C-alpha positions as CSV (number, residue, x, y, z in Angstrom):
1,X,128.5,104.2,50.7
2,X,130.7,101.7,48.8
3,X,134.3,101.9,49.7
4,X,136.6,102.0,46.6
5,X,139.1,99.9,48.5
6,X,137.0,96.8,48.1
7,X,134.3,95.5,45.9
8,X,132.2,94.2,48.8
9,X,133.3,97.1,51.5
10,X,130.6,99.8,52.6
11,X,131.2,103.0,54.7
12,X,128.8,104.6,56.8
13,X,128.7,106.3,60.0
14,X,129.9,105.1,63.5
15,X,127.3,105.0,66.2
16,X,128.9,102.4,68.3
17,X,132.5,101.5,68.5
18,X,133.7,98.1,68.4
19,X,134.3,95.1,66.0
20,X,132.2,92.0,65.1
21,X,132.8,89.0,62.8
22,X,130.2,86.5,62.0
23,X,127.1,85.4,59.8
24,X,125.4,88.3,58.0
25,X,121.9,88.4,58.7
26,X,119.1,90.8,57.3
27,X,116.1,91.4,59.2
28,X,114.4,93.8,57.0
29,X,111.3,91.6,56.1
30,X,108.1,92.4,57.9
31,X,105.4,89.8,58.8
32,X,105.3,86.7,56.6
33,X,103.2,83.7,56.4
34,X,99.7,82.9,55.5
35,X,96.7,82.1,57.6
36,X,93.3,80.6,57.4
37,X,90.4,83.1,58.4
38,X,87.8,81.7,60.8
39,X,84.3,83.1,61.6
40,X,83.6,86.6,62.4
41,X,83.9,85.8,66.0
42,X,87.0,83.8,65.8
43,X,88.7,86.6,63.9
44,X,87.8,89.1,66.6
45,X,89.0,86.7,69.3
46,X,92.1,86.2,67.5
47,X,92.8,90.1,67.2
48,X,92.3,90.5,70.9
49,X,94.3,87.7,71.6
50,X,97.2,89.0,69.3
51,X,97.1,92.4,70.7
52,X,97.2,91.0,74.5
53,X,100.2,88.8,73.6
54,X,102.1,91.8,71.8
55,X,101.1,94.0,74.9
56,X,102.6,91.6,77.2
57,X,105.8,91.1,75.0
58,X,106.4,94.8,74.9
59,X,105.8,95.8,78.5
60,X,108.2,92.8,79.5
61,X,110.9,94.4,77.2
62,X,110.4,98.0,78.6
63,X,110.8,96.5,81.9
64,X,113.9,94.8,81.0
65,X,115.4,97.9,79.0
66,X,114.7,100.7,81.6
67,X,115.9,104.4,80.6
68,X,114.6,106.1,77.5
69,X,114.3,103.0,75.5
70,X,111.3,102.0,77.7
71,X,109.6,105.2,77.0
72,X,109.4,104.4,73.4
73,X,108.1,101.1,74.0
74,X,105.5,102.4,76.5
75,X,104.1,104.2,73.4
76,X,103.7,100.9,71.4
77,X,101.6,99.8,74.6
78,X,99.7,102.9,74.8
79,X,98.6,102.3,71.1
80,X,97.4,98.9,71.6
81,X,95.3,100.2,74.6
82,X,93.5,102.7,72.3
83,X,89.9,101.4,72.2
84,X,89.3,103.8,69.3
85,X,92.0,101.9,67.3
86,X,90.8,98.5,68.1
87,X,87.1,99.3,67.2
88,X,88.0,100.3,63.9
89,X,89.7,97.2,63.2
90,X,86.8,95.1,64.8
91,X,84.4,97.1,62.4
92,X,86.2,95.9,59.5
93,X,86.4,92.4,60.7
94,X,82.5,92.6,61.1
95,X,82.4,93.2,57.8
96,X,84.1,90.2,56.5
97,X,87.9,91.1,56.6
98,X,90.3,88.8,58.1
99,X,92.0,90.0,61.3
100,X,95.5,90.3,59.7
101,X,94.0,92.2,56.5
102,X,92.1,94.4,58.8
103,X,95.1,95.1,61.1
104,X,97.5,95.9,58.3
105,X,94.9,98.1,56.6
106,X,94.1,100.5,59.6
107,X,97.9,100.4,60.6
108,X,99.2,101.2,57.3
109,X,96.8,104.2,57.2
110,X,98.2,105.5,60.5
111,X,101.8,105.1,59.3
112,X,101.1,106.9,56.0
113,X,99.5,109.9,58.2
114,X,102.7,109.7,60.5
115,X,105.0,109.8,57.6
116,X,103.1,112.9,55.8
117,X,103.1,114.9,59.4
118,X,105.3,118.0,59.2
119,X,106.7,117.3,62.4
120,X,109.6,115.4,62.9
121,X,108.6,113.9,66.0
122,X,105.5,112.6,64.5
123,X,107.4,111.1,61.4
124,X,109.9,109.4,63.7
125,X,106.9,107.4,65.4
126,X,106.1,105.9,62.0
127,X,108.8,103.2,62.6
128,X,107.4,102.5,65.8
129,X,104.1,102.0,64.3
130,X,105.6,99.6,61.6
131,X,107.2,97.5,64.2
132,X,104.0,97.3,66.2
133,X,101.8,96.3,63.0
134,X,104.5,93.6,62.1
135,X,104.6,92.3,65.8
136,X,101.0,91.8,65.8
137,X,100.8,90.4,62.2
138,X,103.4,87.8,63.2
139,X,101.5,86.9,66.4
140,X,98.1,86.3,64.3
141,X,100.0,84.2,61.5
142,X,101.4,82.0,64.0
143,X,104.8,83.5,64.4
144,X,104.7,84.2,68.2
145,X,105.7,87.8,67.5
146,X,109.2,87.3,68.2
147,X,112.4,88.2,66.6
148,X,114.1,86.1,64.2
149,X,116.3,83.6,65.3
150,X,119.8,85.3,65.1
151,X,122.9,83.0,65.1
152,X,125.5,83.8,67.9
153,X,127.6,86.6,67.1
154,X,125.9,87.6,63.9
155,X,126.2,91.0,62.2
156,X,122.5,92.1,62.0
157,X,121.6,94.2,59.1
158,X,118.2,96.2,58.7
159,X,117.0,99.2,57.0
160,X,116.4,100.5,60.4
161,X,115.8,98.9,63.9
162,X,113.4,100.2,66.5
163,X,114.4,99.6,70.2
164,X,111.9,96.6,70.5
165,X,113.6,94.4,67.9
166,X,117.2,95.4,69.3
167,X,116.2,94.3,72.8
168,X,114.9,90.9,71.5
169,X,118.1,90.0,70.0
170,X,120.5,87.8,72.2
171,X,123.7,89.9,72.1
172,X,125.4,87.8,75.0
173,X,127.9,86.2,72.3
174,X,128.7,89.4,70.6
175,X,127.8,90.4,67.2
176,X,126.9,93.8,65.4
177,X,124.5,96.1,63.9
178,X,124.4,97.5,60.5
179,X,121.6,99.8,59.4
180,X,121.2,101.3,55.9
181,X,119.7,104.1,57.3
182,X,119.6,105.0,61.1
183,X,121.2,107.6,62.9
184,X,124.3,107.8,65.4
185,X,122.1,109.9,68.0
186,X,119.0,107.4,67.8
187,X,117.8,105.3,70.8
188,X,118.9,102.2,69.1
189,X,122.5,103.6,69.1
190,X,122.3,104.7,72.9
191,X,121.3,100.9,73.6
192,X,124.2,99.6,71.5
193,X,126.6,101.9,73.0
194,X,125.6,101.2,76.4
195,X,125.9,97.3,75.8
196,X,129.1,97.4,73.8
197,X,127.8,96.3,70.6
198,X,129.4,97.6,67.4
199,X,126.9,99.7,65.4
200,X,127.4,101.4,61.9
201,X,124.4,103.4,60.4
202,X,123.8,105.1,57.0
203,X,125.3,102.3,55.0
204,X,123.1,103.0,52.0
205,X,122.2,100.2,49.4
206,X,123.9,96.8,50.7
207,X,123.5,93.3,48.9
208,X,123.2,89.9,50.3
209,X,126.0,88.2,51.8
210,X,126.8,85.2,54.0
211,X,129.5,86.4,56.3
212,X,130.5,90.0,57.6
213,X,133.1,92.2,59.0
214,X,132.0,95.2,60.8
215,X,134.4,97.8,62.1
216,X,132.5,100.3,64.3
217,X,135.6,102.4,64.8
218,X,136.3,102.7,61.0
219,X,132.6,102.7,60.2
220,X,132.9,99.6,57.6
221,X,130.9,96.7,56.6
222,X,132.8,94.0,54.7
223,X,130.8,91.2,53.0
224,X,131.9,87.8,52.4
225,X,135.7,88.9,52.9
226,X,138.9,87.3,51.5
227,X,141.5,85.9,53.7
228,X,143.7,89.3,53.2
229,X,140.6,91.4,54.3
230,X,139.9,89.1,57.4
231,X,143.5,89.3,58.1
232,X,143.6,93.1,58.2
233,X,140.5,93.2,60.3
234,X,142.0,90.9,63.0
235,X,144.7,93.3,63.1
236,X,142.5,96.4,63.4
237,X,140.6,94.2,66.1
238,X,143.7,93.4,68.0
239,X,144.9,97.0,68.1
240,X,141.6,98.1,69.4
241,X,141.8,95.4,72.1
242,X,144.9,96.2,73.3
243,X,144.0,99.9,73.2
244,X,141.0,99.1,75.3
245,X,143.1,97.2,77.8
246,X,145.4,99.8,78.4
247,X,142.8,102.1,79.0
248,X,141.3,99.9,81.7
249,X,144.7,99.6,83.4
250,X,144.8,103.6,83.5
251,X,141.6,103.5,85.4
252,X,143.6,102.2,88.5
253,X,145.9,105.1,88.3
254,X,145.4,108.8,90.0
255,X,143.0,111.0,88.6
256,X,143.1,112.3,85.2
257,X,144.8,115.7,84.6
258,X,145.3,118.5,82.0
259,X,147.6,121.4,82.1
260,X,147.4,120.9,86.0
261,X,144.1,120.6,86.4
262,X,142.3,117.7,87.8
263,X,139.5,116.3,85.4
264,X,136.7,114.7,87.6
265,X,135.2,111.8,85.5
266,X,131.8,110.7,86.8
267,X,129.2,108.2,85.0
268,X,125.9,108.5,83.7
269,X,123.4,105.8,84.7
270,X,120.0,105.0,83.3
271,X,119.1,102.5,86.0
272,X,120.6,100.9,89.3
273,X,121.9,97.8,87.2
274,X,124.4,100.1,85.3
275,X,126.6,100.3,88.7
276,X,127.3,96.5,88.2
277,X,129.4,97.3,85.3
278,X,133.1,96.8,86.4
279,X,134.6,100.1,85.4
280,X,131.9,102.1,87.5
281,X,133.9,101.6,90.8
282,X,136.5,103.8,89.3
283,X,134.2,106.8,88.6
284,X,134.4,110.0,90.8
285,X,130.7,109.6,91.2
286,X,127.5,109.8,89.3
287,X,127.2,112.9,87.2
288,X,123.6,112.0,85.7
289,X,121.4,109.5,87.1
290,X,118.2,109.6,84.8
291,X,114.8,108.6,86.6
292,X,112.3,107.9,83.6
293,X,113.0,104.1,84.0
294,X,111.0,104.3,86.9
295,X,107.9,105.6,84.7
296,X,108.1,102.5,82.3
297,X,106.1,100.5,84.4
298,X,102.2,100.7,84.4
299,X,101.4,103.6,86.7
300,X,103.4,106.0,88.3
301,X,105.9,105.1,91.1
302,X,105.1,105.7,94.9
303,X,107.2,107.6,97.2
304,X,108.7,104.6,98.8
305,X,109.6,102.7,95.6
306,X,111.7,105.8,94.3
307,X,113.3,106.4,97.8
308,X,114.6,102.7,97.8
309,X,116.0,103.1,94.4
310,X,117.8,106.5,95.1
311,X,119.0,105.1,98.4
312,X,120.5,102.1,96.9
313,X,122.5,104.2,94.5
314,X,123.6,106.6,97.3
315,X,124.9,103.5,99.2
316,X,126.9,102.3,96.2
317,X,128.7,105.8,95.9
318,X,129.4,106.3,99.6
319,X,130.6,109.6,99.9
320,X,130.8,110.3,96.4
321,X,128.5,112.7,94.5
322,X,125.4,111.2,93.4
323,X,123.6,113.8,90.9
324,X,119.9,112.6,90.2
325,X,117.9,114.5,87.5
326,X,114.0,115.0,88.1
327,X,111.6,113.1,85.5
328,X,112.7,114.3,82.0
329,X,109.5,112.9,80.4
330,X,107.9,114.3,77.4
331,X,109.5,115.2,74.0
332,X,110.5,111.8,72.6
333,X,109.5,110.0,75.8
334,X,105.7,110.3,76.3
335,X,104.4,108.9,79.5
336,X,100.6,107.7,79.7
337,X,98.9,109.6,82.8
338,X,101.7,112.0,82.9
339,X,102.4,113.9,79.7
340,X,100.1,115.8,77.6
341,X,98.6,114.1,74.5
342,X,98.2,115.6,70.8
343,X,101.2,118.4,71.2
344,X,102.1,119.7,67.9
345,X,105.7,119.8,68.6
346,X,106.5,117.8,71.8
347,X,110.2,118.5,71.6
348,X,109.4,122.3,72.3
349,X,106.3,121.6,74.5
350,X,105.5,120.7,78.0
351,X,108.5,118.5,79.0
352,X,111.2,118.4,81.8
353,X,110.7,120.8,84.3
354,X,107.7,122.6,82.6
355,X,105.9,119.3,83.0
356,X,106.6,118.5,86.3
357,X,105.5,122.0,87.3
358,X,102.3,121.6,85.6
359,X,101.7,118.2,87.5
360,X,102.8,119.3,91.2
361,X,100.8,116.2,92.6
362,X,103.5,113.8,90.8
363,X,106.5,116.1,91.1
364,X,105.9,116.2,94.9
365,X,106.1,112.5,95.2
366,X,109.4,112.5,93.6
367,X,110.6,115.6,95.7
368,X,109.5,113.8,99.0
369,X,111.7,110.8,98.0
370,X,114.6,112.5,97.1
371,X,114.4,114.9,100.3
372,X,114.4,111.6,102.3
373,X,117.3,110.0,100.2
374,X,119.4,113.4,100.7
375,X,120.2,112.5,104.3
376,X,121.6,109.1,103.4
377,X,124.6,110.4,101.1
378,X,125.9,113.0,99.0
379,X,122.9,113.8,96.9
380,X,122.7,116.6,94.3
381,X,119.2,116.9,92.4
382,X,119.0,118.7,89.0
383,X,116.1,119.7,86.9
384,X,115.8,119.4,83.0
385,X,114.6,121.5,80.3
386,X,114.9,124.8,82.1
387,X,114.4,128.1,80.4
388,X,114.3,130.8,82.9
389,X,115.2,131.4,86.5
390,X,111.5,131.7,87.8
391,X,111.2,128.1,87.0
392,X,113.9,126.9,89.2
393,X,112.6,129.1,92.0
394,X,109.1,127.6,91.8
395,X,110.6,124.4,91.9
396,X,113.1,125.3,95.0
397,X,110.2,126.5,96.8
398,X,108.2,123.5,96.3
399,X,110.9,121.2,97.4
400,X,111.8,123.6,100.4
401,X,108.0,123.2,101.5
402,X,108.2,119.5,101.1
403,X,111.2,119.3,103.5
404,X,109.7,121.4,106.1
405,X,106.6,119.3,106.0
406,X,108.7,115.9,106.2
407,X,110.8,117.2,109.1
408,X,107.7,118.5,110.9
409,X,106.2,115.1,110.9
410,X,109.3,113.6,112.4
411,X,110.8,112.4,109.1
412,X,114.5,112.6,108.3
413,X,114.6,115.0,105.2
414,X,116.9,117.7,103.8
415,X,117.2,119.9,100.8
416,X,120.0,118.7,98.8
417,X,122.1,121.0,96.6
418,X,120.1,122.1,93.4
419,X,121.3,122.5,89.9
420,X,120.0,122.9,86.5
421,X,120.7,121.1,83.0
422,X,122.0,123.7,80.8
423,X,120.2,122.5,77.4
424,X,118.1,125.4,76.2
425,X,119.9,128.1,74.4
426,X,118.2,130.7,76.4
427,X,119.5,129.1,79.8
428,X,122.9,129.1,78.3
429,X,122.6,132.9,77.2
430,X,121.4,134.1,80.8
431,X,123.4,131.6,82.6
432,X,124.0,134.5,85.2
433,X,120.5,134.9,86.2
434,X,120.2,131.3,87.7
435,X,120.6,130.7,91.5
436,X,122.1,127.6,91.0
437,X,124.4,125.3,93.1
438,X,125.8,123.7,89.9
439,X,125.2,123.5,86.0
440,X,125.4,120.3,84.0
441,X,125.4,121.0,80.1
442,X,123.1,118.4,78.4
443,X,124.8,118.6,75.0
444,X,122.4,116.2,73.3
445,X,119.5,118.8,73.4
446,X,121.8,121.7,73.4
447,X,123.0,120.9,70.0
448,X,119.6,119.9,68.6
449,X,118.1,123.1,69.6
450,X,121.0,125.6,68.7
451,X,121.4,123.7,65.2
452,X,117.6,123.5,64.8
453,X,118.1,119.6,64.0
454,X,116.0,116.7,65.3
455,X,118.8,114.6,66.4
456,X,116.5,111.4,66.1
457,X,116.2,112.1,62.5
458,X,118.8,110.1,60.3
459,X,118.5,112.6,57.4
460,X,119.9,115.5,59.4
461,X,122.7,113.6,61.2
462,X,125.3,115.3,59.2
463,X,124.2,118.7,60.5
464,X,124.0,117.7,64.2
465,X,127.7,118.5,64.8
466,X,128.3,118.9,68.6
467,X,131.4,120.9,67.6
468,X,129.8,123.4,65.7
469,X,131.2,126.8,66.8
470,X,127.5,128.0,68.2
471,X,127.5,125.0,70.4
472,X,131.0,125.3,71.7
473,X,130.5,129.1,72.3
474,X,127.8,128.3,74.6
475,X,129.5,125.6,76.5
476,X,132.4,128.2,76.9
477,X,129.7,130.7,78.1
478,X,128.5,128.6,80.7
479,X,131.8,127.0,81.9
480,X,133.3,130.6,82.3
481,X,130.4,131.9,84.4
482,X,130.9,128.9,86.7
483,X,134.8,129.5,87.0
484,X,133.9,133.4,87.9
485,X,131.2,132.4,90.3
486,X,132.7,129.6,91.8
487,X,130.0,127.3,90.7
488,X,130.8,123.7,89.5
489,X,129.9,123.1,86.0
490,X,130.0,119.6,84.1
491,X,128.8,118.1,80.9
492,X,126.9,115.0,80.9
493,X,125.8,114.5,77.1
494,X,127.3,112.4,74.4
495,X,130.0,114.8,73.7
496,X,131.8,113.7,77.2
497,X,132.0,110.2,76.0
498,X,133.4,111.1,72.5
499,X,137.2,111.2,72.4
500,X,137.2,113.4,69.3
501,X,135.2,115.9,71.5
502,X,137.4,116.0,74.8
503,X,140.1,118.5,73.4
504,X,137.6,121.1,72.6
505,X,135.6,120.5,75.9
506,X,138.7,121.2,77.9
507,X,139.5,124.3,76.0
508,X,135.9,125.2,76.7
509,X,137.2,125.4,80.1
510,X,135.2,122.3,81.5
511,X,137.2,120.3,84.3
512,X,134.1,117.9,85.0
513,X,132.7,115.4,82.4
514,X,130.1,112.9,83.1
515,X,130.4,109.9,80.5
516,X,128.8,106.6,79.8
517,X,130.2,103.9,82.1
518,X,131.4,101.7,79.0
519,X,133.4,104.8,77.8
520,X,135.2,105.7,81.4
521,X,138.3,103.9,80.6
522,X,138.7,105.4,77.2
523,X,137.8,109.0,78.2
524,X,140.3,109.0,81.0
525,X,143.0,107.5,78.6
526,X,142.2,110.4,76.0
527,X,142.7,113.1,78.7
528,X,145.9,111.3,79.8
529,X,147.3,111.5,76.4
530,X,146.4,115.1,76.0
531,X,148.0,115.8,79.2
532,X,151.2,114.0,78.2
533,X,151.3,115.9,74.9
534,X,149.9,112.9,72.8
535,X,147.1,112.7,70.5
536,X,143.9,111.3,70.8
């Protein structure tokens, strides 16, 4: 939406806070260029070669990305390995179609099918298909399939941007991302926040420009700014820089407190490398370690691979607590060979703990690695996507049996504290029925299910309000039960990393928050200001 204060200023929604000033680069165009078709054999070989190249590129990106982004990229790899898809294209080539035309025709048909699906999950996959389509076309047409060359520090503008394109851009010299559509809860937004890249979404129609100012805090994009606009922008950026520096200084002070209560601040990590972030050392521990990045490689990780990763995090933490979440695959994170195919609504399907209990041969490998790691530090293990108490008891029994088996064979192992993610409304409403050592509220999915809004659907972003009274009521209910029963309760969703949500979360009774490591300083500063009677 255009800001009335300036002819070339546009306002959207904040997805990642920060400031960027630089060249304005559009990356909306798909595959371009012409190619000369060869013989039928040449065209078939060209298609196979392009698919192999694309598959290798995406697999490399998945390995670098880790976490949830890797799961999205694995979806593309799985499609490239679908022989039914490839056979249909080869058949068209056999009838005289050039490789690029045959590839586009089949992919365009699939994209149309996904776009017309009633399920929002399937609609969301259409952008992944379009990304895959354009990558292979660019390879066929001599472009190598790589992203456009982006000038250092550029403000990159696109209609939307899939994770693979974001990961191909070199953000080491800064820059920003301005999306005409998009969502602040998308995977790309999560990647931008993790890397400290300012990002604004839902800007609407934006014309061409040569330079841009992107204000992730005020959610504005200014094109070809005047000297006056640049001056005001630099003042806002300097205020932000000083605020960040002040917040980092606060990290070295004693623990945050509010109304006399100490507020524990832990961090969320998607992979071990997140612990290299300088601010991580000031955390009270790891409140959420996602383990899905272990599933991003071809095949499932063995016990020793998992044990080494868990042990590395526990050694970093020393005696601080480390909460590791068991595999949260499924939903928007399909894993070949693990998650079921063809579910009508994967978000409400076999995912999280449901999936692990359905695949005990895979789950047992992870539990063995965790049982061995438990003797090496202050480990807690939590189960995701829990609906009823009997699921937890089934997982507990499996875990206990595994510990007994390991100990019987002379292997050092123990049963760690077991807790659950409170992200299904039924779990929050029946919280007293769970025998759990701790609770961790997953506000992202909790809000999604309470509000009946797919959080990855940009069109629904205005409705996905984590501060909705219904969401806060379930958070309060869980926190109050924890206080009465003497059971620790934390929140590890995006709300914990959002300064505007902190007053409400503290009022709900939460005294433990797990935040993105890049937000640790700002959240501690926010709590300190609230505790001293200041604003956020």
